[in-house]
TORKOL-4160 file (C-alpha; in steps of 0.2 Angstrom, whole numbers, padded with zeros to 4 digits, m for minus):
207
<pt num="1" X="m0295" Y="0075" Z="0243"/>
<pt num="2" X="m0284" Y="0075" Z="0228"/>
<pt num="3" X="m0283" Y="0090" Z="0216"/>
<pt num="4" X="m0294" Y="0086" Z="0200"/>
<pt num="5" X="m0285" Y="0087" Z="0183"/>
<pt num="6" X="m0293" Y="0091" Z="0167"/>
<pt num="7" X="m0293" Y="0072" Z="0164"/>
<pt num="8" X="m0300" Y="0068" Z="0181"/>
<pt num="9" X="m0285" Y="0057" Z="0184"/>
<pt num="10" X="m0272" Y="0068" Z="0192"/>
<pt num="11" X="m0259" Y="0057" Z="0201"/>
<pt num="12" X="m0257" Y="0057" Z="0219"/>
<pt num="13" X="m0245" Y="0069" Z="0228"/>
<pt num="14" X="m0235" Y="0057" Z="0239"/>
<pt num="15" X="m0223" Y="0063" Z="0253"/>
<pt num="16" X="m0210" Y="0050" Z="0258"/>
<pt num="17" X="m0202" Y="0052" Z="0275"/>
<pt num="18" X="m0187" Y="0041" Z="0277"/>
<pt num="19" X="m0170" Y="0045" Z="0285"/>
<pt num="20" X="m0161" Y="0031" Z="0276"/>
<pt num="21" X="m0155" Y="0039" Z="0260"/>
<pt num="22" X="m0155" Y="0024" Z="0248"/>
<pt num="23" X="m0172" Y="0019" Z="0254"/>
<pt num="24" X="m0179" Y="0036" Z="0252"/>
<pt num="25" X="m0171" Y="0039" Z="0235"/>
<pt num="26" X="m0175" Y="0022" Z="0228"/>
<pt num="27" X="m0194" Y="0022" Z="0233"/>
<pt num="28" X="m0195" Y="0040" Z="0227"/>
<pt num="29" X="m0188" Y="0036" Z="0210"/>
<pt num="30" X="m0199" Y="0021" Z="0208"/>
<pt num="31" X="m0215" Y="0032" Z="0211"/>
<pt num="32" X="m0208" Y="0046" Z="0200"/>
<pt num="33" X="m0206" Y="0033" Z="0186"/>
<pt num="34" X="m0224" Y="0028" Z="0188"/>
<pt num="35" X="m0229" Y="0047" Z="0187"/>
<pt num="36" X="m0233" Y="0051" Z="0205"/>
<pt num="37" X="m0230" Y="0068" Z="0211"/>
<pt num="38" X="m0216" Y="0064" Z="0224"/>
<pt num="39" X="m0209" Y="0074" Z="0238"/>
<pt num="40" X="m0194" Y="0067" Z="0249"/>
<pt num="41" X="m0190" Y="0071" Z="0267"/>
<pt num="42" X="m0177" Y="0064" Z="0278"/>
<pt num="43" X="m0185" Y="0069" Z="0295"/>
<pt num="44" X="m0201" Y="0076" Z="0303"/>
<pt num="45" X="m0195" Y="0094" Z="0302"/>
<pt num="46" X="m0192" Y="0093" Z="0284"/>
<pt num="47" X="m0208" Y="0084" Z="0281"/>
<pt num="48" X="m0218" Y="0098" Z="0289"/>
<pt num="49" X="m0209" Y="0111" Z="0279"/>
<pt num="50" X="m0212" Y="0101" Z="0263"/>
<pt num="51" X="m0231" Y="0101" Z="0267"/>
<pt num="52" X="m0232" Y="0119" Z="0271"/>
<pt num="53" X="m0237" Y="0125" Z="0254"/>
<pt num="54" X="m0246" Y="0110" Z="0247"/>
<pt num="55" X="m0251" Y="0096" Z="0258"/>
<pt num="56" X="m0249" Y="0078" Z="0252"/>
<pt num="57" X="m0262" Y="0066" Z="0247"/>
<pt num="58" X="m0253" Y="0051" Z="0254"/>
<pt num="59" X="m0238" Y="0050" Z="0267"/>
<pt num="60" X="m0227" Y="0035" Z="0267"/>
<pt num="61" X="m0219" Y="0036" Z="0284"/>
<pt num="62" X="m0204" Y="0028" Z="0293"/>
<pt num="63" X="m0206" Y="0028" Z="0312"/>
<pt num="64" X="m0188" Y="0029" Z="0317"/>
<pt num="65" X="m0184" Y="0047" Z="0312"/>
<pt num="66" X="m0169" Y="0057" Z="0320"/>
<pt num="67" X="m0179" Y="0072" Z="0326"/>
<pt num="68" X="m0196" Y="0066" Z="0331"/>
<pt num="69" X="m0204" Y="0049" Z="0329"/>
<pt num="70" X="m0215" Y="0045" Z="0315"/>
<pt num="71" X="m0231" Y="0046" Z="0325"/>
<pt num="72" X="m0227" Y="0063" Z="0331"/>
<pt num="73" X="m0223" Y="0068" Z="0313"/>
<pt num="74" X="m0240" Y="0061" Z="0308"/>
<pt num="75" X="m0250" Y="0071" Z="0321"/>
<pt num="76" X="m0241" Y="0087" Z="0317"/>
<pt num="77" X="m0244" Y="0084" Z="0298"/>
<pt num="78" X="m0262" Y="0081" Z="0301"/>
<pt num="79" X="m0264" Y="0097" Z="0312"/>
<pt num="80" X="m0254" Y="0107" Z="0299"/>
<pt num="81" X="m0264" Y="0101" Z="0284"/>
<pt num="82" X="m0282" Y="0102" Z="0292"/>
<pt num="83" X="m0295" Y="0102" Z="0286"/>
<pt num="84" X="m0287" Y="0091" Z="0273"/>
<pt num="85" X="m0281" Y="0074" Z="0281"/>
<pt num="86" X="m0268" Y="0065" Z="0271"/>
<pt num="87" X="m0268" Y="0046" Z="0271"/>
<pt num="88" X="m0254" Y="0040" Z="0281"/>
<pt num="89" X="m0246" Y="0023" Z="0279"/>
<pt num="90" X="m0232" Y="0017" Z="0290"/>
<pt num="91" X="m0217" Y="0009" Z="0281"/>
<pt num="92" X="m0205" Y="0003" Z="0294"/>
<pt num="93" X="m0194" Y="m0010" Z="0301"/>
<pt num="94" X="m0204" Y="m0009" Z="0317"/>
<pt num="95" X="m0215" Y="m0024" Z="0316"/>
<pt num="96" X="m0219" Y="m0030" Z="0333"/>
<pt num="97" X="m0237" Y="m0033" Z="0338"/>
<pt num="98" X="m0236" Y="m0017" Z="0349"/>
<pt num="99" X="m0230" Y="m0007" Z="0334"/>
<pt num="100" X="m0245" Y="m0013" Z="0324"/>
<pt num="101" X="m0257" Y="m0009" Z="0338"/>
<pt num="102" X="m0250" Y="0008" Z="0340"/>
<pt num="103" X="m0252" Y="0012" Z="0322"/>
<pt num="104" X="m0270" Y="0007" Z="0323"/>
<pt num="105" X="m0272" Y="0018" Z="0339"/>
<pt num="106" X="m0265" Y="0033" Z="0330"/>
<pt num="107" X="m0278" Y="0031" Z="0316"/>
<pt num="108" X="m0265" Y="0024" Z="0303"/>
<pt num="109" X="m0274" Y="0011" Z="0292"/>
<pt num="110" X="m0259" Y="0002" Z="0285"/>
<pt num="111" X="m0243" Y="m0003" Z="0293"/>
<pt num="112" X="m0231" Y="m0010" Z="0280"/>
<pt num="113" X="m0215" Y="m0019" Z="0286"/>
<pt num="114" X="m0199" Y="m0016" Z="0276"/>
<pt num="115" X="m0195" Y="m0022" Z="0263"/>
<pt num="116" X="m0212" Y="m0019" Z="0254"/>
<pt num="117" X="m0214" Y="m0027" Z="0238"/>
<pt num="118" X="m0215" Y="m0013" Z="0225"/>
<pt num="119" X="m0230" Y="m0021" Z="0215"/>
<pt num="120" X="m0240" Y="m0022" Z="0231"/>
<pt num="121" X="m0236" Y="m0004" Z="0236"/>
<pt num="122" X="m0240" Y="0002" Z="0218"/>
<pt num="123" X="m0257" Y="m0008" Z="0219"/>
<pt num="124" X="m0261" Y="0000" Z="0236"/>
<pt num="125" X="m0257" Y="0017" Z="0230"/>
<pt num="126" X="m0268" Y="0015" Z="0215"/>
<pt num="127" X="m0282" Y="0008" Z="0226"/>
<pt num="128" X="m0280" Y="0023" Z="0237"/>
<pt num="129" X="m0282" Y="0035" Z="0223"/>
<pt num="130" X="m0298" Y="0027" Z="0218"/>
<pt num="131" X="m0305" Y="0027" Z="0236"/>
<pt num="132" X="m0301" Y="0045" Z="0237"/>
<pt num="133" X="m0310" Y="0050" Z="0221"/>
<pt num="134" X="m0325" Y="0040" Z="0227"/>
<pt num="135" X="m0325" Y="0049" Z="0244"/>
<pt num="136" X="m0323" Y="0031" Z="0252"/>
<pt num="137" X="m0313" Y="0030" Z="0268"/>
<pt num="138" X="m0296" Y="0023" Z="0264"/>
<pt num="139" X="m0293" Y="0007" Z="0273"/>
<pt num="140" X="m0311" Y="0002" Z="0273"/>
<pt num="141" X="m0307" Y="m0013" Z="0263"/>
<pt num="142" X="m0291" Y="m0017" Z="0273"/>
<pt num="143" X="m0297" Y="m0016" Z="0291"/>
<pt num="144" X="m0282" Y="m0026" Z="0298"/>
<pt num="145" X="m0265" Y="m0020" Z="0297"/>
<pt num="146" X="m0254" Y="m0026" Z="0283"/>
<pt num="147" X="m0237" Y="m0034" Z="0286"/>
<pt num="148" X="m0225" Y="m0038" Z="0272"/>
<pt num="149" X="m0208" Y="m0046" Z="0272"/>
<pt num="150" X="m0197" Y="m0058" Z="0262"/>
<pt num="151" X="m0188" Y="m0063" Z="0278"/>
<pt num="152" X="m0193" Y="m0073" Z="0292"/>
<pt num="153" X="m0198" Y="m0062" Z="0307"/>
<pt num="154" X="m0192" Y="m0068" Z="0324"/>
<pt num="155" X="m0199" Y="m0061" Z="0339"/>
<pt num="156" X="m0207" Y="m0047" Z="0329"/>
<pt num="157" X="m0190" Y="m0040" Z="0322"/>
<pt num="158" X="m0180" Y="m0042" Z="0306"/>
<pt num="159" X="m0162" Y="m0041" Z="0303"/>
<pt num="160" X="m0157" Y="m0022" Z="0301"/>
<pt num="161" X="m0144" Y="m0026" Z="0288"/>
<pt num="162" X="m0155" Y="m0036" Z="0277"/>
<pt num="163" X="m0167" Y="m0022" Z="0271"/>
<pt num="164" X="m0153" Y="m0009" Z="0271"/>
<pt num="165" X="m0144" Y="m0020" Z="0259"/>
<pt num="166" X="m0159" Y="m0023" Z="0249"/>
<pt num="167" X="m0163" Y="m0004" Z="0247"/>
<pt num="168" X="m0146" Y="0000" Z="0243"/>
<pt num="169" X="m0146" Y="m0012" Z="0229"/>
<pt num="170" X="m0163" Y="m0006" Z="0223"/>
<pt num="171" X="m0157" Y="0012" Z="0223"/>
<pt num="172" X="m0143" Y="0007" Z="0212"/>
<pt num="173" X="m0154" Y="m0003" Z="0200"/>
<pt num="174" X="m0166" Y="0011" Z="0199"/>
<pt num="175" X="m0153" Y="0024" Z="0195"/>
<pt num="176" X="m0146" Y="0013" Z="0181"/>
<pt num="177" X="m0163" Y="0011" Z="0174"/>
<pt num="178" X="m0166" Y="0030" Z="0174"/>
<pt num="179" X="m0149" Y="0033" Z="0166"/>
<pt num="180" X="m0152" Y="0021" Z="0152"/>
<pt num="181" X="m0166" Y="0033" Z="0145"/>
<pt num="182" X="m0174" Y="0017" Z="0137"/>
<pt num="183" X="m0190" Y="0017" Z="0147"/>
<pt num="184" X="m0205" Y="0011" Z="0138"/>
<pt num="185" X="m0218" Y="0025" Z="0134"/>
<pt num="186" X="m0236" Y="0020" Z="0136"/>
<pt num="187" X="m0251" Y="0028" Z="0128"/>
<pt num="188" X="m0256" Y="0033" Z="0146"/>
<pt num="189" X="m0246" Y="0035" Z="0162"/>
<pt num="190" X="m0242" Y="0019" Z="0172"/>
<pt num="191" X="m0251" Y="0026" Z="0187"/>
<pt num="192" X="m0267" Y="0028" Z="0177"/>
<pt num="193" X="m0267" Y="0011" Z="0170"/>
<pt num="194" X="m0264" Y="0004" Z="0188"/>
<pt num="195" X="m0278" Y="0013" Z="0195"/>
<pt num="196" X="m0290" Y="0007" Z="0181"/>
<pt num="197" X="m0284" Y="m0011" Z="0184"/>
<pt num="198" X="m0289" Y="m0009" Z="0203"/>
<pt num="199" X="m0306" Y="m0002" Z="0200"/>
<pt num="200" X="m0320" Y="m0013" Z="0206"/>
<pt num="201" X="m0307" Y="m0024" Z="0215"/>
<pt num="202" X="m0305" Y="m0025" Z="0234"/>
<pt num="203" X="m0287" Y="m0022" Z="0234"/>
<pt num="204" X="m0273" Y="m0030" Z="0243"/>
<pt num="205" X="m0278" Y="m0043" Z="0256"/>
<pt num="206" X="m0274" Y="m0038" Z="0274"/>
<pt num="207" X="m0263" Y="m0050" Z="0284"/>
């Protein structure tokens, strides 16, 4: 469960595990700009170290990590964080049917295929926060695994270079945005507004 703030709307603590630096930094900066409590890890071992003192609420997990695969990382995180069980969502270029079935078998409710559309991911995080607050099983409303991509998927695979280039460009744009210091200040955090907008709605449709 998430820690309760005095306003009852403490943002999720999100651990992003991704070995590709631009993808890791761009996603981390995006979530940080929306007020999430973000921790970054480049591999399974650093993810376990990051979760030692304070376990995450949500883990966004790449599968192709350099030291141990994503599924092994998820198992170790769950063991280390017990009795708390962070919500794990795969964010990976591995999109074959067997990959989706493996995620389901590992107890991972959502399998996002890179590149994930930021509005969709932000909506999912907001919905997840609401489900955690209500004590509702995450993924209850999205029983089938979610697959997202802007590219045509042939034989269950996407062009590696395509999403690498996209993340590199996204990282550059987000850095430029952060450096302008011209972000619009809202009367409430963006993550709180997003969570309010998802309350009472079923969330993203499963593919």
